[in-house]
N, C-alpha and C positions, 0 to 999 in steps of 0.2 A: 501411224508413224508421223511424227512432227516434221514439218519442213525445216531445213537447216537455216541458220541465221542468214547465210548468203542468199538462199532462195527467198527468204522474207524480205531482205533488202532489195533484191531484184524485183520482187512483187511490188514493193512500195515505189520503186523507181520506174515501174512500168516496163522493165526490160525482161521480165520473165515471159517466155514465149507462150502464146496461146495455142501453138501447134502441138499436136500429140507427138510423142516419140522424142521429146527433148530430154536431155540428161536431168535426172531428178524429177520432181513433180512439176507438171505444167501449171499454168495459171488457173485453169478450171479446177484442178485438184486442190490447189491452195485455197481457192474460193470455198470449195466444199469443206475443207478442213477447218477453215476459219468460222464457218457456220456453227460448228460443234465444239470448238476449242476456245474457251475464254482466255486462257493463258497466251495463246498465239495472237488472238485479237488484241490483247493488251500490248504484246510486243510490236505488232503493226502500228498501233496507236503511238507507242513510244518512238518508233522510227519516224513516223510522220511528224511528231512534235520536234524531234531532233532536226529533221530536214527543214521544217519551217523556221526553227531557230537559227540554223546555219544560214539560210537564205536571208533572213532579216539582218543578221550580223554582217553579211557580205554587202547588203544594200546600205546599211548604216555606215560602213567603212567608206563608201563612195559618195556620201553626201558632201556638199561643198563645205559645210562647217567642220566635218571630221577631217577633211583635207587641210583646212586651216590649222588644225592642231599639229600637223606635220611641218609647219613653217611656211606655208604658202599664204598669199594674201589675195584679196579681191579689190581691185581699184576701180573707182567710179569717177566719172567727170562731174562737173558742177550741177548737171541736170539729173544725176543719179543713174546714168547709163554705164554699164560695165565697159571698161576699157580693155581692148584686146591688142591694141597697137599704139605705139608712140605717135603715130601719124594722126591719131584721133584728138590730140591736144596740141596746144601751142605753148611756147615758153611764156610763163606768167599766169597760165591757167590754174585755177584752184582745183584740187582733186581730193578725194577721200579714200583712205586705205583701210579696208576692213581686215582685222587680224583675228586670231582665235579668241583673244581676250581684249576687246576694245577696238577703237577706230581712231585713225589719225587724220587730221586735216593737214594738207600740204599744198605747196605751190611748185609747179614745174619750173625748175631752174635751168635744166639742160636736157637735151634729147640725144640719144645715141641710136644709130641704126643697128639692127641685129645682124650678126655675121653668119 
C-alpha cells in the first residue's frame, strides 16, 4: 500500500515519526516502500524540488534588491557606507541613493529627528 500524500510530505519535511505505533506508516515503513516503488520515489523527488524552489523564492524575496523593487532605497554616505541614521551625516554632505532602477546623487539640505 502506498503512503498518502500527507505521509510523503511529512516524510520529506522530516516530521514523520520514527517511532512505531504512529498513525499511518512510520518513517521506516516509508523508507522500505520507497526502496521498491519508483512512483513514490519520484513523488518524494518532486516534493523536495518544490520545497527547494519555495525556499529559494522566499530567500529571493528578502534580498535587498528585491526590497528596493517595493519602493525602498539604500542610502550611502560619500565614502560608500550605508546610512542608518540622519545623525551619520551633516547638512551639505553628499549622499548616494540606490533605487531599484538607478542611483541618485544628492546633497543633504535638512535633517529631521525621527519621532
